[in-house]
C-alpha positions in Angstrom: 47.0 -109.9 70.2 47.5 -113.0 68.1 47.5 -112.9 64.3 46.3 -116.4 63.6 42.5 -116.9 63.4 42.6 -120.1 65.6 44.5 -118.2 68.3 42.0 -115.4 68.3 39.2 -117.9 68.7 41.1 -119.7 71.4 41.5 -116.4 73.3 37.7 -115.8 73.1 36.8 -119.3 74.2 39.4 -119.1 77.1 37.8 -115.8 78.2 34.3 -117.3 78.2 35.5 -120.4 80.2 37.3 -118.2 82.7 34.2 -116.1 83.3 32.1 -119.2 83.8 34.7 -120.8 86.1 35.0 -117.6 88.2 31.2 -117.2 88.5 30.8 -120.9 89.4 33.5 -120.7 92.1 32.1 -117.6 93.6 28.6 -119.1 93.8 30.1 -122.2 95.5 32.1 -120.2 97.9 29.2 -118.0 98.9 27.0 -121.1 99.6 29.8 -122.6 101.7 30.3 -119.3 103.6 26.6 -119.2 104.5 26.7 -122.6 106.0 29.9 -121.8 107.9 28.4 -118.6 109.2 25.4 -120.5 110.5 27.8 -123.0 112.2 29.8 -120.1 113.7 26.5 -118.7 115.2 25.7 -122.2 116.6 22.5 -122.3 114.5 22.1 -126.0 113.7 18.7 -125.6 112.1 19.9 -122.9 109.7 23.0 -124.8 108.8 20.9 -127.9 108.0 18.7 -125.8 105.8 21.6 -124.2 103.9 23.5 -127.5 103.4 21.5 -128.7 100.4 22.1 -125.4 98.6 25.8 -125.7 99.2 25.7 -129.3 98.0 24.0 -128.2 94.8 26.5 -125.4 94.1 29.5 -127.7 94.8 28.0 -130.5 92.5 27.3 -128.0 89.7 30.9 -126.8 89.9 32.1 -130.3 89.7 29.8 -131.1 86.8 31.1 -128.2 84.8 34.7 -129.3 85.5 35.4 -126.1 87.4 36.6 -128.2 90.3 37.6 -131.9 90.4 35.0 -134.4 91.5 37.1 -135.5 94.4 37.6 -131.9 95.6 33.8 -131.6 95.5 33.4 -134.7 97.6 35.9 -133.5 100.1 34.2 -130.1 100.4 30.8 -131.7 100.9 32.2 -134.1 103.4 33.9 -131.5 105.5 30.8 -129.3 105.6 28.7 -132.2 106.6 31.1 -133.2 109.4 30.9 -129.6 110.8 27.1 -129.5 110.6 26.8 -132.9 112.2 29.2 -131.9 115.0 27.1 -128.9 115.7 23.9 -130.9 115.8 25.2 -133.2 118.6 
């Protein structure tokens, strides 16, 4: 445990940020897994329905700097490609 006040505050802030980042990443991963599960079941309609929710979770993670904006774009692109391939 640090002795300096600024270090104590820094630890508290780091813990809050860590909790937010973990929560944000888990929400994003769950949304992606739901879409991928629908794709695995060859359910194009369900995958199309779940895609906007996954987009929203990914965009919010990027907006909160949990993931990089380019990583968010890559994740959304890959999900979209898989859903579109299923629809054909």
